[in-house]
N, C-alpha and C positions, 0 to 999 in steps of 0.2 A: 792126500785126500782131505785130511783135517784142515790143511791150509786153505784149500779151495772152498770148503764149507764156510770157514770164517770170512773169507773174502766175499762170498755170496751174501752173507748176513750183513756185512758192512755196506755192501752196495744197496741192499734192500732198505736198510735204515736211512741211508743218504737220500734215496728216492722218496721215501715217506716224508722226510724233513723238507725237501724241496717242494713237494706237493702241499704240505701244510702251510709253508711260508707263502706260497702262491695264493692259497685260499685266504689266508689272513690278510694279505695285502689287498686282495680284491674286496674283502669285507670293509677294510678301512677306507678304501676309495669310495665304496658305495655310501658309507656313513657320511663321508665328507661331502659327497654330492647331494645327499639327502638333506644334510644340514644347511648346505648352501641354498637349496631350493626352498626350504622351510623358512629361512630368515633372510629375505631379500633386503638389500640396502634401502634405507629410507631416504627420500630426497629432502633436502633442507628447504624449509618454507621461505619463499622469496619475500624480502622486506618490501613493503609497499611505500611508494613515495610519489610526489607530484600533486597537482591541483585538479579539482573537479568543480565545474560550474553547473548549477541546477537552478531552473526557474519555472514559474507557472502558477498553478492553483494556490490561492491563498488559504483555502480550506486544508490543503495538504501541508502547508508550510510548518505548522507546529510539529507534526510527526516527523517530517523529513529532517528538519533542523535538529530535533532531539536525537534521531538516529545518527546524524552526521557527527554530533558531539561524541557519542559513544564510539563511533568508528574511528574518529581522530584520536581519541584517548588510547585506543588499542594500536593505532598506527601513527605515531608522533610525527612522521615525515610527510603526512598527507594533509592538505588544506582543502576544505570543502566550503564553497559559498552557496547558500540557499536563498534565492530571491523569490518574491511573490510576483504579482502582476496579472494574474488571471490565467486560466487554462489556454485561451487563445494565444496569449503571449508565449507561454511555455512551448506550445506546439510549433509556433512559427519560428521561435529561436532555435529549437533543436533541429528543425528541418533545414534551416539556413546554416547550421553549424556553429552558431555563436555560443551555445551551451552544449554540454555532453548529454544531459538528461532534461527532458521537458515534462513537468508534472501536469496532469489534467484530470478533471472530474468527469470528463466525457470521452467517448471514443473519438479518435482522430477523424474517423469517417463522418462524424457529425459536424465537423467544422469546415465551413467553406474556405477554399483557398489553401487548405493544408494538404500536401502530398502524402496522404495516408499510406500509399503503397510503398513509400520509401522508409516508413517508420516501423519499428518493432515495439509491440505493446507488452509491458510487464505490469500485470495487475498485482499491486503490492498490498492493498488493503481495501476495505469497504467502509464507506462513510454514510451515516444516516443524517438526514436534514429535516428540519421542520420550521414552521413559522414561529417567530418570536415576537412577543408584545411587551410593551411597557407594563410593569407590574400593577400600575394604577388602573389599567383598562378594565380589570375585573372579570376576565374569562380565562379558562384553562383548557377548554375543549371547543372545537368548531367543526361543523359539518363541512365536508369537502365542497359542496355546492355553494355554501356561504363564503368559504375561503376564496373561491373563484370570484364571487360577486364583490368581495372586499378589494381584491387586487385589480379588478377591472373597473372599479369605481361605481358599481351599482349599489353598494352599501357604503354609506359615508359617515355613519355615526355608530359608535359602539352600543348605544342603547337599543339599536335594532336587533342586537344579538344577545341582549340581556346584560350588557356591561354598563359602564358609566355613560352619562350624557356627555360624550367627548368626541370631537371630530377625529376621524381616522387620518393618520399621516402615513403614507406609504414610503418605505425605504427600499429602493430597488438596487440592483447591481447593473453594471454596464453590460453591453451586448457581448463583450469578450469573456465574461465570467462563466466558468463552468458550473458554479453553484447556481447561477441564474438559469442556465439551460436545464439542469437537473430538476430544479424546483418548478419551473414552468411546465416541464414535460410530465412530471409525475404527481405534482400537487395541484397544478392548475389545468391539467389535461390539454396543454398546448395553447391556452388562452394568452393573449398579449396583455401584460399589465398596463395600467394607466400610468400617467406621469407622476413622478414623486421625487423625493430626494434620491440621488444616484451616488453610490459610494462603492469603491472597489474592495477595500480592505475589510475583512471580516471583523477585525478588532474595532475598527472605526464604526462599522454598522452596529455592532453591539453597544458601543458608547452612545451613538445617536439615539438608538431605541430607548436606552436607559434614561437619557436626559430629555427626551421629547415626549410630552404628554400625548397619549393617543397613538403612539407610533407602533408600526408593525413592519417587520422585515423577515428575513430567513437566514438561518445559520446552521452549520454542521454541528452535530452533537458535541463535538470536542470543545465547543465554545461555551457550553452550558456548565460552567464550573462554579457558579455562585448564583445568588438570587437577584442579580441586577436586571435580568430580563426573564420573562416567563415563556418557556417552550410550550407550544400548544399540541394537545392530542388531536387527532383527526378522525372524525366519525367514531369517537370513543376509544380509539386504539392509541395507547400511550407510545410516545417516541422513545422506545427502549432498544437496546442491543438485541435482546431476545426476539422482539417482534420484527426486527429487520431480518435477522437470521432465518426465521421461519417464513418470511414473506408476508406477514400480516400487515406490517407498516409499509406503505407504498413508496415513500420518498427516500430512496437510497441509490447509491451509485458505487461503481468500482473507483478506486483511486489508481490511476494509471501513471506509470513512469515510462515515457517513451525514449527510445534511442534511435538515432539515424543508422539503420542497418543493425546487425547483431551487436550486442554490447561487448566491448572488449576492455582489456586492461583494468584501469581503476574504476571505470563505470560498471563493469561486470562484477568486480569485487564488491562494490558498494551495494549493487542490486542483489547479489547473493546474500549479503549481510542483512538486507531488508527482509529477505524471505527465510532467514534463520529462525529456529524455534524460539530463541530468546526474544527477538524482536516481535515475531508474530504473536507469541503467547503472553508477553509481558508489556513491552513498551507500547504496543498498539492499544491495549486496554487502558493503560495509564493515560494515554493521550485522547481517549474517547473514540478510538476507531475499532473496527472489527477485523479479525483475521479472515483472510480469503478462505482458508481451509475449513472454517467452521460454518460457512454458509450452506444452508439446506436448499437454497434456490439459486438460480443463475440467470443472467440476462445477456442478450446479444446487443449488437450496436443499434438495432431497431427498437430496442426497449421491450422485446418479448421476454417474458419471465416464465421459467419452467423449473420443475423440481429436479434436483441433481440425481 
């Protein structure tokens, strides 16, 4: 009898040990599975390489070129070429596939002959524009109705506006210029400018205005980096970033980077970089542009402005 009792006790102890081992093994498996779920494997970042061609708006060129320099510094195997030529050129070239990104100061829908339905719009910045005069002209503010008269040839001497007795010399942009389209639409209310000097490059326009007595043209805010030309307030509203953001200053536009179809590969990587916090909050301001995310108003392709 005593032997049977001992045998029963041993059997019970063995059963308990088996049970505990099973429970312990289960707990270990659960922990392993939980750990596996909590710490998924991270994918290695793919190294970017290749070339990217960008063309279009000369107003956008300083910004995009600066962003490209930073992008290439971070990705040494990437080569990006940024050319100007005007918004119309950028839209046409991206549509025909000769460049991967076409920069434009205007919506593709506003340009005749551009297959806008084939292009995808990426609004990467906002640009303010205003009239710029030779510093010797002697005025810093102009009424919008007088600005229209100046550019349509109805006012021909600055003394009529309280400035110097100096003949007005118009510096226009070619028809393909997005800067011209924006200025004509929002500063001249659609009026057609009179004949004058025609120049495509914003840097050259600035140089001509500075070197020509009585000259007036128009430039993006990003070109007002010194006192070689004088930016004009319109109807008493100063051409500042804050006044554009709140919708007080009328002459502004989105800076568009168009791709043919959805952006892919290197083009997508660069456009994502353009929309990064670092570029939007730092580089844009350094270059005289405004972040899209800070705008309190918005516009559609027809020019209708509304509060966000």
